[in-house]
MILUM-299909 format. One record per residue: x, y, z of N, C-alpha, C in turn. Coordinates in steps of 0.1 Angstrom, whole numbers, plus 5000, padded with zeros to 4 digits. Example, Ala and Ser with C-alpha at 12.3 -4.5 7.8 and 13.67 -1.06 7.14 Angstrom:
# MILUM-299909
513249435078512349555078513249675078
512849785071513749895071512950005079
# end
This chain:
# MILUM-299909
322831222646322031292656322931382665
322531502666323431602673323431562688
324631562694324831522708324331632717
323931592729323631682740324931732746
324931852753326231892759326831792769
325931722776326431622786327131502779
326531452768327031342761328331382754
328431512749329631562742330731562752
330431612764331531622774332031482778
331131382779331531242782332331192771
331931222759332731172747334131232747
334231352750335631412751336431352762
335831332773336531262784337131132780
336331052772336830922767337930942757
337831042749338931072739340231102747
340131182757341331222764341931102771
341131022777341630902784342230802774
341630782762342230692752343530752747
343530872744344830942739345930932749
345630952761346630952772347230802773
346330712772346730572774347530522761
347330582750347930522738348830612730
349230722736350130822729351430762725
352030672733353230602729353030522717
351930452716351630372704351530462691
350930582693350830662681352230702676
353130732685354530762682355230652675
355030532681355730412675355130372662
353830372660353230332647353230442637
353530562641353530682632352130722627
351130682634349830722630348830692641
347630762640346530732649345730622643
345530502648344930392642343330412640
342830332632341330352629340430332641
340830242650339930222662339930352671
341030432671341030552678340230662671
340330662657339430752649338030722652
337630592654336230562658335830622671
336730632680336530702693336330852691
337130912682336931052679335531072672
335130982664333830992657332730982668
332830892677331830872687331631002695
332731072697332731202705332231322697
331931302684331431402675332431492668
333731452669334831532663334731542648
334231432642334231432627332831462621
331931502630330731562625330631712628
331731762634331831892639331631992628
332131962616332032062605331132012594
330331902596329331852586328131942587
327531972576326332062576325132002584
324432092590323332052598322231992589
322132032576321131982567321431832564
322631782567323031642565323231572578
322731632589322831562602324031602610
324931692605326131732612325831832623
326931872630326731972641327132112637
328032122627328432262622328732352634
329732302642330032372654330632512651
330432602660331132732659332632712660
333432782652334832752652335532762666
335132862674335732872687335532742695
334332692694333932562702334832452697
334932432684335832322679337232342682
337732462681339132492684339532462699
338632482708338832452722338932302724
338132222716338232082717339632032713
340032082702341432042696342532082706
342332202712343332252722343432152734
342332102739342332012750342931882747
342631832735343231702731344731722729
345231832724346631862721347431872734
346831912745347431912758347931772761
347131672758347531532761348431482751
348231512738349131462728348931542715
350031602710350031682699349631612686
350131492684349731422672348231392671
347631352683346231322683345431452681
345931562686345231692684345231722669
346431702663346531732648345631652640
345531522643344531442635343131472638
342831502651341431542654341131672648
342131762645341831892640341131882626
341431772619340831762606339331722606
338731722618337331722620336731852614
337531952612337132082606337132072591
337731972585338031972570336831962562
335631922567334431912559333932052555
334532162560334132292555334532302541
335632242537336032232523335032172514
334532052519333631972511332232042509
332032142517330732212515330732292502
331832292495331832352482331432252471
331232122474330732022465329332052461
328832002450327432012447326531942458
325331992460324531942471324231792469
324031752457323731612455324931522458
326131572455327331502459327431492474
327131602481327231592496326131502502
325031502496324031402500324431262499
325231232488325731092487326931072497
327731172499328831162509328331132523
327231192527326731182540325531082541
325430992531324330902531324230812543
325430772548325530682559325730752572
325630892572325730962584326831072583
326831172592327731282591329131262597
329431152602330731122608331731082598
332131182590333031152579334431212581
335431132580336831182582337431202568
337831332566338431372553339831402555
340731352546342131392547342631422533
343631512532344031542518345531562517
346131532506347431562502347431642489
347331772490347031852479348231882470
349431872476350531922469351631812468
352531812458352431912447351231882437
350631992433349531972424349931902411
349131802407349531712396348531732384
349131722372348231732360347231622359
346031652354345031552353344431562339
344131452332343631452319342131472320
341631572312340231592311339531482302
338531422308337831322300336331352302
335531292294334031322295333531302309
333031402314332431392327333331412339
334631432337335531442348336931452344
337831382353339231392351339831252354
340831222346341631102349342831142357
342931092369343931142379345031042382
346231092381347431012385348431102392
349231042400350331122407350631082421
351431162427351831132441351731262449
351231262460351031382469351531362483
352031472489352731462502351831512513
352231472525351731522538350131512540
349631392538348231362539347931322554
348031412563347831382577346531312580
346631202588345431132592344831042581
345531022570345030952558344630802561
345330742571345030592573343630572579
343130682585341730662591340730742584
341030782572340030872564339030792557
337830852556336730792548336730842533
337330962531337531012518338831092518
339431092506340731162505340731262493
341431362495341531472484342931482479
343031512466344331532460344231652451
345331732450345331852442345631822427
344831872418345031852404344931982396
345531972384345432082374345032022361
343932072355343432012342344432042331
344731942324345631962312347131982317
347932012307349332032310349732172314
348832272311349232412313348732462327
349332562332348832622344349432552356
349232612368349832562380348832482388
347532472383346532402390345832472401
346032612401345332692411344532802404
343532852412342832972406343633102409
342933212407343733342408344133362423
343433302432343733322446344733212451
345233132442346233032445345632912451
344332882449343632772455343532662445
343932532449344032422440342632362438
342432302426341332212423341532082430
340532032438340731912446339831802441
340431692439339631572435339431482447
338131442449337831362461337631212457
338331122464338330982461338030902474
337530782472337330692482338730622485
339030572497340330522500340730402491
339730322486340130202478340630242465
340530372461341130412448342530482450
343030482462344230542466345230452473
346430462470347530382477348230472487
348230432499349030512509350430462510
351330552507352830512508353230552522
353430462531353630492545355130532547
355430662545356830712545356930822555
356130832565356130942574357230912585
358430972583359530942592360131072596
359731132607360131272610360531292625
360831412628361331442642360131462651
359131542647358031572656356631532650
355631532658354231492654354331362646
355031272651355231142645353931062643
353031082652351831002652350731052642
351031152634350031212625349731132613
350631032610350530952598350331032585
351231132584351131232572351931172560
351431052556352030982545351731042531
352430982521352131022507350930942502
350231002493349130942486349530912471
349130802466349530762452348230722445
347930782433346830752425347230712411
346730612405347130562392345930552383
345730662375344730652364343230642369
342930702380341530692385340630802379
339430762374338530862369337730922380
337831052381337031132392336031212385
334731192387333731272381333831422385
333431502376333431652378332731692391
331631622394330931662406331531622419
332731552418333431512430334731592430
334731712424335931802425335431942430
336332012436336032152440337232232442
337132362442338332452444338432472459
339532442465339632452480339532602484
338632622493338332752498337332832490
336732772480335732842472334332842480
333432922474332132942481331432812483
330732802494330032672497328632672490
328232552488326832542483325832522494
326332512506325432502518325332642525
324132682527323832812533323732802548
324832792555324832782570325932872575
325932932587326933022591328332972590
328632842594329932792594330632802581
329832792570330432792557330632932551
330233032559330633172555331833212563
332233132573333533162580334633142571
335733232571336833212561337533072562
337433002551337832862551339332832553
340132902545341532872546342132932559
341733052564342133092577341732992588
340532932587340132832596341032712596
341432672584342432562583343732592590
344132712590345332752597345132752612
343932792616343632802631343632662637
343032562630342932432637344332362639
345332412631346632362632347432442643
347232572643347932652653347532622667
346232582669345832552682346432432688
346932342679347632222684348932272691
349632362686350832422692350432482706
349332542707348832602720348732492730
348032382727347832272736349232212741
350132192731351432142734352132232744
352132362741352832462750352232462764
350832452765350232442778350732322786
350832212779351332092786352732112791
353632162782355032182786355232282797
354432392797354532492807354032442821
352932372820352332302832353332212838
354132132830355032042835356132112843
356732212838357832282845357332362857
356032402857355532462869355432362880
354932242876354732132886356132092891
357132082882358432032886359232132894
358732252895359432362902359732322917
358932242923359132202937360132082939
360632022928361531912930362831952935
363531872943364931902948365831872936
366931952936367931942926368931822929
369631772919370531672921371831712929
372131842927373431892933373231952947
372031952952371832022965371532162963
371432212951371132352949369732382953
369332512954367932542957366932482947
365732442952364732392943364432502932
364032452920363832552909362932662913
361832632920360832732924361432842934
362532812940363232902949364132992942
364332982929365333062921364533172914
364933292916364233402908364233382893
365333332888365433322873364433222868
364133112876363133012872361733082872
361433152883360133212885359933312874
360933392871360733502861360433432847
361233332844360933262831359533202831
359133142841357733092842356733202840
356833312847355933422846355933482832
357033492826357133552812356433452802
356733332803356133232794354633222795
354133232808352733232810352033352804
352633472805352133592799352133582784
353233532778353333522764352233422758
352033312765351133212759349633262761
349333312772347933362774347633482765
348633562763348333682754348133632740
348933542735348733492721347433422720
347033342731345733272731344633362731
344733472738343633572739343333642725
344433672719344333732705343733632696
344133512697343633402688342133392689
341633372701340233352703339433482701
340033592704339333722701339033742686
340033712678339833722663338833622659
338833502665337833392661336433442664
336233492676334833532679334333652672
335233742668334833862660334433822646
335133732640334733692626333533602627
333333522637332233442638330933522641
331033622649329833712651329433782638
330333812629330033872617329233772608
329733652606329133562597327733512603
327733502616326433462622325333572619
325733692618324833802615324433802601
325033712593324633702579325533782569
326533832574327533912566328733832564
329433852552330733792550331833852559
332733772563333933822571334633922562
335134022568335934122561337334072558
338034142549339434102546340234122559
339934232566340734252579340434142589
339234092590338933982599339633852595
339633822582340333702577341833712579
342333832577343733852579344133832594
343233882603343533872617343533722621
342633642615342733502618344033442614
344533472603345833422598346933472606
346933602610348033652618348033592632
346833582638346733522651347233382651
346933312640347333172640348833152639
349433232629350933222628351633272641
351033372647351633422659351533322671
350333252671350133152682351133032680
351332992667352232882664353632912668
354033032665355433082668355633102683
354633162690354733182704354733052712
353832962707353732832714355132762714
355732762702357032702701358132772710
358032902711358932972719358732932734
357532922738357232882752357732742755
357532652745358032512747359532512748
360132592740361632592741362032642755
361332752760361732802773361432692784
360332622782360032512792361132402792
361532372779362532272778363832312785
364232432783365432482790365332482805
364132512810363932512824363932372830
363632272821363632132825365032072828
366132142824367432102828367831972821
368631892828369231772822368131662820
367131672829366031572828365331572815
365331692809364531712796365031642785
366331592785366931532774366631382773
366031322784365731182785364631142775
364731022770363630982760362230972767
362230952780360930942787360431072792
361131182790360731312794359631362785
358531412790357531472781358031592774
359031662780359531782774360231772761
360931662759361631642746360631612735
359531542739358431512729357731642726
357431722736356731852734357631942725
358931942727359832032719359731982705
359831852702359831802689358431832682
357431812689356031832683355831982680
356132062690355832212688356732272677
357832212674358732262664358132242650
357232152648356632122635355532222632
354832262642353632342639353932472631
354932552635355132672627355832652614
356232522611356832482598355732472587
354532452591353432432581353332562573
353032542560352932652550351932762555
350932722562349832812566350332902578
351432862584351832922597353232982597
353832992585355233042585355333192585
356533242585356833382587356133472577
355833422565355233502554353833552558
353233482568351933532572351933672578
353133702585353233842590353333942579
353933902568354033992556352634012551
351833912549350433922545349634012554
349733992567349034072576349434222576
350734242574351234382573350734452561
350634372550350034432538348634472540
347834392545346334422548346234542557
347034542567346934652577347334792570
348134782560348534912554347834932541
346834852538346034872526346734832513
347634742514348334692502347834552499
347834522486347334382482348334282487
347934182495348834072500349033972489
349933882492350233782482349033692479
348933632467347733552463347533432473
346233412477345833302485345933342500
346433462504346433492518345133512524
344233582517342833602522341833562511
# end
């Protein structure tokens, strides 16, 4: 049942309170546990991209992105896991009968995937026999369904001409989670490896990631892979907002050496002003590109290549700018920032991970430049 605006706001308030109270636990356990995923579901985060025809909310991208941004201000790992509430846009490419089965118990479905490295799968009657190991399945411990990247037979790289992998969808009881997520930042995302051993996956439970949806609703005309980059980039935005707010607040504290308070130093004020301008500018470009593409698909037209490229460019730029802002905040924090209990060191670690994602690396600027100059970008960019 679609939530009313009031109940949705109350649900988000509860999410923020739970995340704030338990963020240290996420870091220690290296994952967001299932009972917290249940809180996310109650707030509507995992029905956000489920089709309306199956009881979902199919939220406008800008609306969902702002939810992830708010959660990420409190905790980056929680924001990252919540961001996969958008991942059902992928599953909209499944046959309608498969989706009806998927949502038989309701639209609050958590989907996580470890698509790479793409593994060979044996073609059998009616489907594929799947075996292999896949990396970086963020949020997998709380998922209701899991996806892995496969290539039929021994030939080929497992992707279509646009570089998009064939994805096999499995229930968690058919997959072993190898809990090996041991990293510097975003420790609480539980991005463990997935292991599958000889599981038969019917053809109707496979799809090409980013391919055309079988559901005719506006959300599924919005560019799928660019949207996947957006939901991750906006995590960096939330982290940067938290880091910058921290050093703004701390500007009035007295120094240890008797020197002027940070807020009394021109260098501190200039750095704050510059970082604020950088972050807000990147944020404005990000949401401007979002609303432009959304207006096009709402009108019944496909997003243009230029619009899809703008989404990818704005996402990569936001991830990079957010990290730069967090680094500036960390430096402004002085010696206090190096302490384990300082939020700045956690923000720095978490923000450093976001632009490392394949969707958000420097190559996106190359793709954007190609589109702007009328040159064919690299496969899979748009």
